C-alpha positions as CSV (number, residue, x, y, z in Angstrom):
1,X,12.1,23.4,7.6
2,X,13.9,21.4,4.9
3,X,12.2,18.2,6.0
4,X,8.7,19.5,5.2
5,X,9.4,20.3,1.5
6,X,11.2,17.0,1.1
7,X,8.1,15.0,2.0
8,X,5.6,16.7,-0.5
9,X,8.1,16.2,-3.3
10,X,8.1,12.3,-3.2
11,X,4.4,12.3,-2.4
12,X,3.6,13.8,-5.8
13,X,5.9,11.3,-7.6
14,X,4.1,8.3,-5.9
15,X,0.5,9.2,-7.2
16,X,2.0,9.8,-10.7
17,X,3.2,6.1,-10.9
18,X,-0.2,4.4,-10.1
19,X,-2.1,6.7,-12.4
20,X,-0.3,5.5,-15.6
21,X,-0.6,1.9,-14.5
22,X,-4.4,2.1,-14.4
23,X,-4.5,4.0,-17.7
24,X,-2.6,1.1,-19.4
25,X,-5.3,-1.6,-18.7
26,X,-8.0,0.9,-19.7
27,X,-6.8,0.9,-23.3
28,X,-6.7,-2.9,-23.8
29,X,-10.1,-3.2,-22.2
30,X,-12.0,-1.0,-24.8
31,X,-10.0,-2.6,-27.6
32,X,-11.6,-6.0,-26.9
33,X,-15.3,-4.9,-26.8
34,X,-14.7,-3.0,-30.1
35,X,-13.8,-6.2,-32.2
36,X,-16.5,-8.1,-30.4
37,X,-19.2,-5.8,-31.7
38,X,-17.8,-6.1,-35.3
39,X,-17.4,-9.9,-35.1
40,X,-21.0,-10.7,-33.9
41,X,-22.3,-8.9,-37.0
42,X,-21.0,-11.7,-39.3
43,X,-20.1,-14.7,-37.0
44,X,-23.7,-14.9,-35.5
45,X,-23.8,-18.7,-35.7
46,X,-20.6,-18.8,-33.6
47,X,-22.6,-17.7,-30.5
48,X,-25.2,-20.5,-30.5
49,X,-22.3,-23.1,-30.9
50,X,-20.4,-22.0,-27.7
51,X,-23.8,-22.0,-25.8
52,X,-24.0,-25.8,-26.2
53,X,-20.5,-26.6,-24.7
54,X,-21.4,-24.2,-21.8
55,X,-24.1,-26.5,-20.3
56,X,-21.7,-29.5,-20.7
57,X,-19.2,-27.8,-18.4
58,X,-21.9,-27.1,-15.8
59,X,-22.6,-30.9,-15.0
60,X,-18.9,-31.6,-14.0
61,X,-19.1,-28.6,-11.6
62,X,-21.8,-29.9,-9.4
63,X,-19.9,-33.2,-9.1
64,X,-17.2,-31.4,-7.2
């Protein structure tokens, strides 16, 4: 009878650990999109610039 209650106890502790681990990455994720929305409002010319280097990186890829 003691073996049964011993199993449910550790089972509850296990799910508690993975839960906080997933919650941690959730915070940093939303933090990035927030500044991105504020940045594009002013640095609009920054977007067209990176678009040019993007196609340059594509040619070397097909060579592989």
